[in-house]
C-alpha positions in Angstrom: -10.3 5.9 -1.9 -8.6 4.2 -4.8 -9.0 0.7 -6.1 -6.2 -0.9 -7.1 -7.8 -3.5 -8.7 -10.9 -2.1 -10.2 -8.4 1.0 -11.7 -6.3 -1.5 -13.5 -3.1 -0.1 -11.8 -0.6 -2.4 -13.2 2.4 -1.2 -10.5 2.4 -2.1 -7.5 4.2 0.6 -6.8 2.1 3.4 -8.4 -0.6 2.0 -6.5 0.7 2.3 -3.4 1.5 5.6 -4.2 -1.6 6.6 -5.4 -3.1 5.2 -2.4 -0.8 7.1 0.1 -1.7 10.7 -2.1 -5.3 9.7 -2.2 -5.9 9.7 1.9 -3.2 12.4 2.8 -4.3 15.3 -0.1 -0.8 15.6 -1.2 1.0 14.8 -4.6 4.5 12.7 -4.1 7.8 13.0 -5.5 8.1 10.4 -8.3 11.4 9.1 -9.8 10.6 6.2 -12.1 13.4 4.6 -13.5 14.0 1.9 -15.2 14.1 -1.9 -13.8 17.8 -2.3 -11.4 19.7 -5.4 -11.0 18.2 -7.4 -8.3 14.5 -6.0 -8.5 12.3 -8.5 -9.1 9.4 -8.0 -11.4 6.8 -9.9 -10.3 6.2 -11.3 -6.9 3.2 -13.2 -5.2 1.9 -13.5 -1.3 1.2 -16.8 -0.4 -0.7 -17.0 3.5 -1.6 -20.1 3.8 1.2 -21.5 5.9 0.4 -18.8 8.4 -3.4 -19.6 8.2 -3.0 -23.5 8.7 0.3 -22.9 11.3 -1.9 -19.8 13.4 -5.7 -20.1 12.3 -5.4 -15.8 11.8 -6.6 -15.0 8.3 -5.9 -11.6 6.7 -9.1 -9.0 6.7 -7.8 -5.7 6.5 -7.4 -4.9 2.4 -5.0 -2.6 1.1 -6.8 0.3 0.9 -7.9 0.3 4.3 -4.8 -0.6 5.5 -3.0 2.3 4.1 -5.8 4.4 5.3 -5.7 3.5 9.2 -1.4 3.7 8.8 -1.6 7.2 7.6 -4.4 7.7 10.4 -2.5 5.9 13.2 0.5 7.8 11.4 -0.7 11.1 11.7 -2.2 11.1 15.5 0.8 8.9 16.3 3.2 12.0 15.4 0.7 14.8 16.0 0.8 16.2 12.6 -1.2 19.0 12.5 -4.1 18.3 9.3 -3.2 21.1 6.4 
Protein backbone atom coordinates (compact mmCIF):
# COMPACT_ATOMS: atom_id res chain seq x y z
CA UNK A 1 0.00 0.00 0.00
CA UNK A 2 1.25 3.49 -0.80
CA UNK A 3 1.78 5.95 2.03
CA UNK A 4 1.16 9.43 0.62
CA UNK A 5 3.25 11.23 3.23
CA UNK A 6 6.17 8.81 3.13
CA UNK A 7 6.36 8.98 -0.65
CA UNK A 8 6.12 12.80 -0.71
CA UNK A 9 3.24 12.82 -3.16
CA UNK A 10 2.36 16.50 -3.22
CA UNK A 11 -1.01 16.44 -4.92
CA UNK A 12 -3.79 14.83 -2.91
CA UNK A 13 -5.55 13.81 -6.12
CA UNK A 14 -2.44 12.03 -7.37
CA UNK A 15 -2.13 10.38 -3.96
CA UNK A 16 -5.70 9.09 -4.08
CA UNK A 17 -5.16 7.92 -7.65
CA UNK A 18 -2.02 6.03 -6.60
CA UNK A 19 -3.82 4.45 -3.64
CA UNK A 20 -6.74 3.29 -5.78
CA UNK A 21 -4.39 1.94 -8.46
CA UNK A 22 -2.45 0.08 -5.77
CA UNK A 23 -5.56 -1.55 -4.35
CA UNK A 24 -7.22 -2.29 -7.70
CA UNK A 25 -4.06 -3.30 -9.51
CA UNK A 26 -5.14 -1.32 -12.57
CA UNK A 27 -3.96 1.90 -14.15
CA UNK A 28 -6.43 4.77 -14.32
CA UNK A 29 -6.86 7.01 -17.32
CA UNK A 30 -5.34 10.33 -16.34
CA UNK A 31 -6.02 13.71 -17.88
CA UNK A 32 -3.90 16.14 -15.88
CA UNK A 33 -4.87 19.73 -16.57
CA UNK A 34 -3.87 23.13 -15.21
CA UNK A 35 -5.83 24.61 -12.33
CA UNK A 36 -9.33 25.57 -13.45
CA UNK A 37 -11.39 28.59 -12.44
CA UNK A 38 -12.80 27.87 -8.99
CA UNK A 39 -10.19 25.21 -8.10
CA UNK A 40 -8.86 25.54 -4.56
CA UNK A 41 -5.07 25.10 -4.39
CA UNK A 42 -4.90 24.05 -0.73
CA UNK A 43 -7.54 22.89 1.76
CA UNK A 44 -7.38 21.57 5.30
CA UNK A 45 -9.88 19.44 7.20
CA UNK A 46 -10.45 20.35 10.82
CA UNK A 47 -12.44 17.76 12.76
CA UNK A 48 -12.10 19.44 16.17
CA UNK A 49 -15.79 20.49 16.20
CA UNK A 50 -16.85 16.94 15.28
CA UNK A 51 -14.84 15.53 18.17
CA UNK A 52 -16.11 18.18 20.61
CA UNK A 53 -19.77 17.79 19.58
CA UNK A 54 -20.00 14.01 19.24
CA UNK A 55 -16.98 12.51 20.97
CA UNK A 56 -16.22 10.68 17.71
CA UNK A 57 -12.60 10.79 16.63
CA UNK A 58 -11.79 9.36 13.18
CA UNK A 59 -9.08 6.72 13.40
CA UNK A 60 -8.95 5.11 9.94
CA UNK A 61 -6.04 6.21 7.77
CA UNK A 62 -6.73 7.28 4.20
CA UNK A 63 -4.71 4.28 2.99
CA UNK A 64 -6.83 1.82 5.00
CA UNK A 65 -10.05 3.65 4.14
CA UNK A 66 -9.43 3.46 0.38
CA UNK A 67 -8.55 -0.24 0.67
CA UNK A 68 -11.65 -0.97 2.75
CA UNK A 69 -13.89 0.94 0.34
CA UNK A 70 -12.54 -0.84 -2.74
CA UNK A 71 -13.00 -4.25 -1.09
CA UNK A 72 -16.57 -3.34 -0.05
CA UNK A 73 -17.35 -2.05 -3.55
CA UNK A 74 -16.10 -5.24 -5.21
CA UNK A 75 -18.13 -7.44 -2.85
CA UNK A 76 -21.28 -5.29 -3.01
CA UNK A 77 -21.32 -5.19 -6.81
CA UNK A 78 -20.05 -8.78 -7.07
CA UNK A 79 -17.11 -7.83 -9.25
CA UNK A 80 -14.93 -10.74 -10.23
CA UNK A 81 -11.26 -10.58 -9.35
CA UNK A 82 -9.24 -10.42 -12.55
